[in-house]
PAFIDO-170029 format. One record per residue (C-alpha): x, y, z; residue in one letter. Coordinates in steps of 0.2 Angstrom, whole numbers, m for minus. Example, Ala and Ser with C-alpha at 12.3 -4.5 7.8 and 13.67 -1.06 7.14 Angstrom:
! PAFIDO-170029
X->62&Y->m22&Z->39&type->a .
X->68&Y->m5&Z->36&type->s .
! end
This chain:
! PAFIDO-170029
X->381&Y->587&Z->387&type->m .
X->397&Y->583&Z->378&type->s .
X->401&Y->567&Z->370&type->k .
X->413&Y->562&Z->384&type->g .
X->401&Y->566&Z->398&type->r .
X->387&Y->557&Z->389&type->a .
X->398&Y->541&Z->387&type->e .
X->403&Y->542&Z->406&type->a .
X->385&Y->544&Z->411&type->a .
X->380&Y->529&Z->400&type->a .
X->393&Y->518&Z->408&type->g .
X->390&Y->524&Z->426&type->a .
X->378&Y->510&Z->431&type->p .
X->390&Y->497&Z->426&type->g .
X->404&Y->505&Z->435&type->i .
X->395&Y->508&Z->451&type->l .
X->387&Y->490&Z->451&type->l .
X->404&Y->482&Z->449&type->r .
X->412&Y->493&Z->462&type->y .
X->398&Y->489&Z->475&type->l .
X->399&Y->471&Z->471&type->q .
X->418&Y->471&Z->473&type->e .
X->419&Y->481&Z->489&type->q .
X->403&Y->473&Z->496&type->n .
X->400&Y->487&Z->509&type->r .
X->387&Y->501&Z->510&type->p .
X->391&Y->518&Z->503&type->y .
X->381&Y->534&Z->501&type->s .
X->380&Y->543&Z->484&type->a .
X->393&Y->556&Z->491&type->q .
X->405&Y->541&Z->495&type->d .
X->403&Y->534&Z->478&type->m .
X->406&Y->550&Z->470&type->f .
X->422&Y->554&Z->480&type->g .
X->429&Y->536&Z->477&type->n .
X->426&Y->535&Z->458&type->l .
X->426&Y->553&Z->452&type->q .
X->445&Y->554&Z->450&type->k .
X->447&Y->538&Z->441&type->e .
X->431&Y->538&Z->430&type->h .
X->427&Y->557&Z->429&type->g .
X->409&Y->554&Z->435&type->l .
X->399&Y->569&Z->441&type->g .
X->389&Y->568&Z->457&type->k .
X->372&Y->570&Z->448&type->t .
X->377&Y->556&Z->436&type->v .
X->381&Y->545&Z->452&type->v .
X->365&Y->549&Z->461&type->v .
X->354&Y->545&Z->445&type->k .
X->364&Y->529&Z->441&type->a .
X->362&Y->523&Z->459&type->l .
X->343&Y->526&Z->459&type->e .
X->342&Y->517&Z->443&type->q .
X->351&Y->502&Z->449&type->l .
X->340&Y->502&Z->465&type->a .
X->324&Y->503&Z->455&type->q .
X->330&Y->488&Z->444&type->q .
X->333&Y->478&Z->459&type->g .
X->352&Y->476&Z->455&type->k .
X->357&Y->484&Z->472&type->i .
X->349&Y->488&Z->488&type->k .
X->344&Y->505&Z->495&type->e .
X->341&Y->510&Z->513&type->k .
X->336&Y->527&Z->519&type->s .
X->342&Y->535&Z->536&type->y .
X->334&Y->551&Z->538&type->g .
X->338&Y->562&Z->523&type->k .
X->353&Y->551&Z->518&type->q .
X->352&Y->535&Z->507&type->k .
X->364&Y->521&Z->508&type->i .
X->367&Y->509&Z->494&type->y .
X->375&Y->491&Z->494&type->f .
X->376&Y->475&Z->484&type->a .
X->361&Y->463&Z->484&type->d .
X->367&Y->450&Z->497&type->q .
X->357&Y->436&Z->489&type->d .
X->370&Y->435&Z->475&type->q .
X->384&Y->430&Z->487&type->f .
X->386&Y->412&Z->494&type->d .
X->381&Y->409&Z->512&type->d .
X->396&Y->410&Z->524&type->v .
X->395&Y->400&Z->540&type->n .
X->403&Y->403&Z->557&type->d .
X->418&Y->392&Z->553&type->a .
X->422&Y->401&Z->537&type->d .
X->420&Y->418&Z->547&type->l .
X->432&Y->412&Z->560&type->h .
X->444&Y->406&Z->547&type->g .
X->444&Y->423&Z->539&type->l .
X->446&Y->432&Z->555&type->d .
X->461&Y->421&Z->559&type->a .
X->469&Y->425&Z->542&type->k .
X->466&Y->443&Z->545&type->i .
X->475&Y->442&Z->562&type->v .
X->489&Y->432&Z->555&type->a .
X->491&Y->444&Z->540&type->l .
X->490&Y->459&Z->551&type->t .
X->504&Y->452&Z->563&type->a .
X->514&Y->448&Z->548&type->k .
X->513&Y->466&Z->541&type->v .
X->517&Y->473&Z->558&type->q .
X->532&Y->462&Z->560&type->s .
X->538&Y->467&Z->542&type->l .
X->536&Y->485&Z->546&type->q .
X->546&Y->484&Z->562&type->q .
X->559&Y->474&Z->553&type->s .
X->559&Y->487&Z->539&type->c .
X->561&Y->501&Z->551&type->r .
X->575&Y->493&Z->560&type->h .
X->584&Y->489&Z->543&type->m .
X->581&Y->506&Z->537&type->e .
X->589&Y->514&Z->553&type->t .
X->604&Y->502&Z->551&type->e .
X->605&Y->506&Z->532&type->m .
X->604&Y->524&Z->535&type->q .
X->619&Y->523&Z->546&type->k .
X->629&Y->513&Z->534&type->e .
X->624&Y->524&Z->520&type->i .
X->630&Y->540&Z->529&type->q .
X->646&Y->531&Z->532&type->e .
X->648&Y->526&Z->514&type->l .
X->644&Y->543&Z->508&type->k .
X->658&Y->551&Z->520&type->k .
X->670&Y->538&Z->513&type->e .
X->665&Y->540&Z->495&type->c .
X->666&Y->559&Z->497&type->a .
X->684&Y->557&Z->504&type->g .
X->689&Y->546&Z->490&type->y .
X->681&Y->557&Z->478&type->t .
X->691&Y->572&Z->485&type->e .
X->707&Y->561&Z->485&type->r .
X->704&Y->556&Z->467&type->l .
X->702&Y->574&Z->462&type->k .
X->718&Y->578&Z->470&type->n .
X->726&Y->563&Z->462&type->i .
X->720&Y->568&Z->444&type->k .
X->727&Y->586&Z->447&type->a .
X->744&Y->579&Z->452&type->a .
X->747&Y->564&Z->442&type->t .
X->766&Y->565&Z->445&type->n .
X->764&Y->562&Z->463&type->h .
X->755&Y->545&Z->462&type->v .
X->759&Y->528&Z->454&type->t .
X->747&Y->520&Z->442&type->p .
X->745&Y->506&Z->455&type->e .
X->738&Y->518&Z->468&type->e .
X->727&Y->527&Z->456&type->k .
X->720&Y->510&Z->450&type->e .
X->717&Y->505&Z->469&type->k .
X->707&Y->521&Z->472&type->v .
X->696&Y->518&Z->457&type->y .
X->693&Y->500&Z->462&type->r .
X->688&Y->506&Z->480&type->e .
X->677&Y->519&Z->473&type->r .
X->668&Y->506&Z->462&type->q .
X->667&Y->494&Z->477&type->q .
X->658&Y->507&Z->488&type->y .
X->646&Y->513&Z->474&type->c .
X->642&Y->494&Z->471&type->k .
X->638&Y->492&Z->489&type->e .
X->627&Y->507&Z->489&type->w .
X->617&Y->501&Z->474&type->r .
X->616&Y->484&Z->482&type->k .
X->609&Y->491&Z->498&type->r .
X->597&Y->503&Z->489&type->k .
X->590&Y->488&Z->479&type->r .
X->588&Y->477&Z->494&type->m .
X->578&Y->491&Z->503&type->a .
X->568&Y->494&Z->487&type->t .
X->563&Y->476&Z->485&type->e .
X->558&Y->474&Z->504&type->m .
X->547&Y->490&Z->503&type->c .
X->539&Y->484&Z->487&type->d .
X->535&Y->467&Z->495&type->a .
X->527&Y->476&Z->510&type->i .
X->517&Y->487&Z->498&type->l .
X->509&Y->473&Z->489&type->e .
X->498&Y->470&Z->505&type->g .
X->498&Y->488&Z->510&type->y .
X->482&Y->498&Z->508&type->s .
X->489&Y->515&Z->507&type->k .
X->501&Y->523&Z->495&type->s .
X->520&Y->521&Z->494&type->k .
X->522&Y->539&Z->499&type->k .
X->511&Y->537&Z->515&type->q .
X->520&Y->521&Z->519&type->f .
X->537&Y->530&Z->518&type->f .
X->530&Y->544&Z->529&type->e .
X->523&Y->532&Z->542&type->e .
X->539&Y->521&Z->543&type->v .
X->550&Y->536&Z->542&type->g .
X->560&Y->531&Z->526&type->i .
X->570&Y->544&Z->518&type->e .
X->576&Y->541&Z->500&type->t .
X->592&Y->547&Z->491&type->d .
X->581&Y->559&Z->482&type->e .
X->573&Y->566&Z->498&type->d .
X->591&Y->569&Z->504&type->c .
X->596&Y->576&Z->487&type->n .
X->610&Y->564&Z->484&type->v .
X->614&Y->553&Z->469&type->k .
X->624&Y->538&Z->465&type->l .
X->640&Y->542&Z->456&type->p .
X->641&Y->536&Z->438&type->d .
X->650&Y->519&Z->437&type->p .
! end
């Protein structure tokens, strides 16, 4: 066994014990392997041996269902929870779930509106970019004041673009703080398309 694998095997019981206590739900050895292998690089054999060791030491509980074994944290280490506490937690879950759904709905609505405005801004920006290109190619046909006006308008539209993009990013980040899935999965569920997805880039200031 390599030194790295030996160190991982030695630390496996502590990692698995901490994970079971934090999650406080039953897992099979296969579940534990799948959940922790990528982050900690634990092999399935190491996971199985570590779980059996923890169960033998009485640090976790083990239940057999046919050929499968289920492991979970020793419940005696946790404080007793009465019905009032459970009802309170249920109420918080319902409230938070409703809040998340409301934020997701608001986000989808704002995203739709912002996409429309962004498309309009892109069209206007493209028009002004083309106009600016023509102006640069024919400086004798435009006054300095008109040229400066075009530059200012272009900067205004780009500034608005950055502002709306920042607002959308901040809102998504706020939602993702309480979202259980990845940012990519959230964008796919809500239907958000980023500038990168559309292969567009903000012009330089």
